[in-house]
N, C-alpha and C positions, 0 to 999 in steps of 0.2 A: 511518451511518458512525460517528458518535460513540457511538451505543448499542452497536454491535458492539465498538467499542474498549473500552467500559466493561465489557462482559461478560468480556473477556479479562483484565482487571486483577485482581490478587489483592486480597483483603479489606484487607490492610495498605495497599496502594497506593491503594485507594479512599478509605479513611479519611484517609490522608495528603493526598491531593488535595483532599478536602473541607475538611480543616483548613487547607490552603493557601489555598483560596478565602475561608474565613472570615477568615484573617489579612490577605488582600488587601483585603477589605472594610473591616476595621478600619484598615488602613494608609491607604486612600483617605479614609475618614472623618476620621481624625486629620490627614491632609495638608490637606484642605479646611478643617478647623477652624483649623489653624495659619495657613493662607493668609488666612482671614477675620480671624483675630485679628491677624495681621501688619498688614493694612491698617487695621483699625479701631483697634488699640491702638498700633502702632509708627509706621507711615507717617503716619497722621493726627495722632498725637501729636507726631511730629517737626515737622510743619508748624505745629502750634499752638505748640510750644516756640520755634521760630524766630521766629514772629510775636511771641511774648511777649518774647523777648530784644531784638528791635528796638524794641518798645514801651518796654521798661524803659530802654534807652539814651536814648531821647527824653525819658522822664520824669525820669531821673536828671540829664541835662544841664539840663533846665528847673529842677529843684530846686537844682542847684549854682549856676546863674545867680542864682536868687533868694537863696540863702544868701550868695553873694558880694556882691550888692548890699546886703543887710542888714548885712553886716559892714562894708562901706565906709562906710555911713551911720553906724553905731554900732559902734565897735571894742570891744565887750565880750568878755569871755572866753567867755561862753556862745555868742555869735554866732560866734566863731572855732571853737569846738568843733563847732557845728552845720555850719559850712562844711567842716571837716575830715571830718566824717561823710559829708556830701554828696559830697565829692571821692572818698572811698573807695568809696562806692556806685557812682559813675559809672565808676571804674576797673574795678570788678568786672563791671559790666554790659557795658562795652566788651570786657573780656577774654573774655566768654562768646559774643561774636559769632563765627559760623562763618567760618573762614579757609581751609578746605580747598577748593582750586580745583576738585577733581573732584566735589564735592557741590553746589556753587552755580554760578550762571551767571557768565559773564565780567564782565558789567556790574556785577552785585552784588558780585563779588569786588573790582573796581576801586573802587567806592564805599566798600566796607568798609575797604580799605587807605587810601584818601584820608581817611576819617573818623578812623582810628587815628592817622595822621601829623599831621592837623590838630589833634587833641586833644593830641598830644605837644607840638606847638609852643605851643598855648594853655597847656598846663600849665607850660611853662618860663616864659612871660611872666607868668602869674599868680603863680607862686612868687617871681619876681624882684620883682614889684610888692609882694607881701605882705612880702617881706624889707625892701624899701626903706621901706615904711610903718612897719615896726617900728623903723627907725633915725630916724624923724621927717621923712623926705623922701618926697614923693609925686609921681610923674610922671603928670600929668593926661593927656597924650597917650597914654601906654601904657595908662592906665585905660580911655580910650574905645576904644582898639584892642582891648582885652580884651572890652569890651562888644560890639564888632562881631564878634569871633571867636566869642563865645557865641551870638549870633544866627545866625551862619553855621553853627555846629555844630548848633544845634537845627534849622535848616532842612534841613541835610544828613541829620540823624538822621530827620527826618520823611520825607524822600525815600527813605532806606534802608528805613524801616519800610513805606512804601507799596510799594516794590519787592519787599520780602520777602513781603508779603501777596499781591501779584500773582503772584509765582512760586509761592507755596503754593496759591493758587486754581488756577493752571494745572496744577500737579502733581496736585491733587485731581481736577480735571476729567479728566485723562488716566487716572487710576486708577479713577474712578467706574464706567465701563462694565465693567471687570474685576470690581469689587466687586458690581455689579448682576447680573453673569452668574454669580457663584458660586452663588446659590441654585438657578438653573436647571440648572447643571452638576451640582450636588450631587444634585438630584432625578432628573435623567436617569441619572446614574451609579448612584444607589441603585436605580432601577427595573431597569436592565440587570443589575446584580449580584444583585438580588433574584430576577429571572427565572432567572439561572444557578443560584442556590442552590436555588430551587424545583425546577428540572429535575433538579439533582443529587440532592436529597432524594427525588424521585420515582424516580430511577434506583436509589438505595440501597434504597428501600423495595421496589422490584420485584426487585432482585438479591440482597438480604440478608434483609429483614424477612419478605416473603411466603414465600420458601422455608423460612425458619426456622419460621414459623407452620404451614406445611403439614407440616413434619417433626415438630413438636410434636404436631399432631393425629394423625398416623400413629402416633407413639409411644404416645399415649393409647389408641388403638384396639388396638394390640398388647398394651398393659398389660391390656386387657380380654379377652385371648386371641383376638383377631380377627387372624389372621395372613394372611388371604386378601384383604386390601384392595388397591386399585390402587396401582401404584408412584407414588412422589412425583415429579412432573414438575419438571425443572430445566433451564434453558438456560445456566446459568453454566458457565464453564470455570475457575473459581477453586477455592480449597480447599473452599468450601461445596458446589460442584458435585461434587467428589470425595467429600465426606462423604455427600451424598445418594445418589450411585451406590452407595457402599459400604453404606449403610443399606438400600437396596432389595435388594441381594444378601444381606445378613444377614437381612432379613425373610423372603426366600424360603427361605434355608437353615434358619432357625429353624422356619418352618412345616413344612418337610419333616422336621426333627428331632422336632418335637412329634408329628407324625403317626406317626413311627416309635416314639416313646415310648408313644403311645396303644396301638399294636399290641402293643408289648412289655408294657405294663401288663395288657392283656387276657390275654396269654399267662401272665404271672406270676400273675394272678388264678386262672386255671385250674390252674396248678401248685400254688398255695396251697391251692385247694380239694382237690386230690388229696393234698397233704401232710396236710391236716386229716383226710381220710378215712383216710390211712395211720396218723396218730397215734391215731385212734379205734380202728383195728384193733389197733394195738400195745397200747392200753389194755385192749381186750378180751382180747388174748393174755396180758397181765400178770395179768388177773383169772383167766384159765384156769390160768395157771401157779400163781397163789396157791391156787386150788382144788385143783390137783394136789398142791401142797405140803401143804395141809390133809389130804388123803386119803392122803398118802404116809407110810407107816410101814414101816420096814424089816422084812422077813419074819423075819430071824434075831433081831431084837429082840423081836418078838411071840412067836416060838417059845421063845426062852430065858426070856423073862419068864413065859410060861405054865408052863414047866417048873419055874421057881423057885417059882411060886405053888403048883403041885401038890406039890413037895417040902416046902414049908413047911407045907402043910395036913396032911401026915403027921406031921411032927415036933412040932407045937405045936397049941395050941388055935387057933381061927380068928381071933384078933385081928390078927396080922401079915398073914395072908392077906386079911382084910377091909380093912386099910389099903392094901395094895398094889392090891387090886381097886378101891378108892375112888380112888386116885391115877390108875390107868389109866383109870377112867371119866371123871375130870376132864379128862384129856388128850383122850379121844375127844369129850367134850362141847364143849371149847374149840375143837377143830379143826372140828367140824361145825356149830357154832352161831354162831361169831364172824363177823359180817359188817361191823362198823364199820371205818372207815378209820383211826380213832385211838381208843385206849382208855386207861384209867388204868394207870399203871405197876404198881399193885398186882396187877392181873390177870395181867400178863406175869410178874411175880415168882412168883405162885402157881403158874402153869403150870411155870415153871422149877424151883420147889421140888419139885413132884410128879414131874417128869421125873427130876430128880437123885435123888429118893428111890428110884425104881424102879431107876435105874442103880446106886446104892449097894447096893441089895438084890441086884443081879445080881453086881457085882464085889466086893462086900464091902469089906474094909479097903484094897483096892488103890486105890480112888478116894475122895478126900475133896473136900468142897465147902464154900466159904465165900462169903458175900454181905455186902457193905458198902454200904448205901444211905444217903447223906447228904442226901436230899431227901424231901419229903413224898410218899410213893409213892401215896397216895390222891388227891392233887390234880394231880400231874404227868401229862401225857398223852404217849403214845408210840404209834407204829404197832404193830399186832399181829404175832405170829410173828417176832420178831427175836432172842429169847434162846434158845429151844429148838433152832432149827436150828444156831446157833453152838455151843451146848453139845454137841449130838449130833455135830457135825463135830469138836469138840475131843476127844471121847471115842473116836470111831471111829478118827481118824487120828493122834491125839496120845497119849492115855493108854492105850488098849487094847493097842497094840503094845508098850508098855513093860512089861517083866516085873514091875517093882516098882510099876507104876501111877503115880499122881501126884495132883495137886490141881488143881481147877478153881476159879478165883478170879474173882468178878464184883464190880466196883466201880462205883458210880453216884454222881456228884456234880455239883454246879453250878459252872460255870466262867464267871464274868461273866454274859453273856446267853445262854450255851449250856448244854446238858445233855451231860455227858461220861460215856460208857459204856465200860468196859473188860472184855473177856472174855479171861481169860488161863489157859493150862494149862501144866503143867510136864512135858509129854510129850516125844516124840522130836524134835519140831521139824522144820525143813526147812533144806536148804542154800540158797545164794543162787540157784542155777539153778531149783530147784523153786519157790522163792518168786516169782521173776520170772515163771515160767510161770503160776502161780496168779493173780498180779496182772494179767497179760495176758488171762487167760480171763475176768476180771470185766467187761472192756469189749468183749469179742468177742461175736459173735452165736452162735457154736457153742460149746457147753459139754457135756462128758460128764456122765453121771449123777452122778458123784462130787462135782461142784462145783455142782450145781443149787441146793442149799439156800443155800450161801454167796452165790452170785451173785444169787439171788432177794432175799435180804436187802439186798445192795448196791444193786440196782436200785430197790427200793422206798424205801430211804433217800434215794437221789439224786433220784428222782421226787417224793418228798414234800417234801424240803427242798433247794432249789436251791443254798443256800450251805453244805450239810453237808460233813462230812469223814469219810472211811472209810479207815483205814490198817491194814496188817497188818505185824507185826514177828515175825520168827522166826529161830531159830538152831539148827542141828543139835545134838541132845543136850541142849538147854536148855529148849525149849518155844516156844509161839506165843502172841502177844497180838494181839487185834483191838480197835482203838480206834475209836469212833464219836463224832462231835461233831454234834449236831443242835440246832435252835432250842429254847430252853426254853419249853415251853407248860404253863400251869397253869390249872386251873379249880376253881371251888368246888363243882361238881356231882360228887359222889363216888359211883361205882358200887358197889353192894353185891354 
């Protein structure tokens, strides 16, 4: 019954009840200690004090009688002073006698009052005698009557003292059994209370400590990814029971969730593997596109170039023709033999110079070309095939359609930790709509043949440098500028 009742208590009430038992034990212990102290220190001390007062009265009366007799025999000043001191001591001792009827027996109360009255009568006679002696007249009868009264008072004081001692012994005898029983009562009470505390501690251990230890053990197993352990058993109906029930539900739900995550992870691993395969295919496609770019030479460019070469061969000696053929050969050689992913900037500039030389020979004074390089072109490394496609795009779509031609300006400089490249033409430019369409085509999958060179450069820049920047600025009738910002890469190995 008590165990079932304890299971239904909340943890707060259990602790409060246990604390109440502890305070009860302390209270009983203090109460028994006070009871023992009261008898041993107060009651017994009161008996001793009363006995001492009665004894002091008897002693003081005897000393006063002796001092009185000594003074009568020899009326010296010091004897009178000794008598006065003895009288004062007797009065103090009699004043300390208990006179409370409710605290002493009736007989003792009567004897005390009789002693006090007799002493008052004696004091009056004594003082009258001493006053008469001071005037030179002594009443002998009164003197002997005082002696008789002194003996009477001392006998009365002795009887009062004996009566006080007898009453004290009687009181002590009455309280002795209680005093003797206190240790047994204390021991028995302590045993009973100790049994209650032990039982209560056992109940607290069974309803709080053991479930908490089981809960902690289950939590450790779950921390080791073991979600399929048995449920924590609990019989409590308190907050701890609710906590354990919730823990069991959470354990089950977490196990199911982990299983679902494992399945999801396996699926994600498969998807990741497929994505890697797709990325590999895209890399191969980029390589194919790059190879296509290398082998791509516009037919009209080759045709016009060859016509110019043939015309120049007729008009002059073979020097210019030889130079053009050499420049064209350099372009073919660069396109067909360059396989590195990154090359010195000097190689790219050399290809751009050869290409622009051929274009200038084709268009004559309509197209001018300038290059400003503010870095060490032999040490700075860049991806291949980034200048020639941009220059070709600028000439075909920007400068060639313009009747008066224009200028192609290439600027290369270092900006903090980046390499800044600008390819600018003063051609026909584009309006905002065409510029927006061009920018959109750079990030789309479908691109027409006209934009494949520009998009290829854009994709290779983005794939090679994740934090790169590729921008196009254009305005109709003014021209177009392409700005690239890539990581500054420098090496001491200079290709020749």
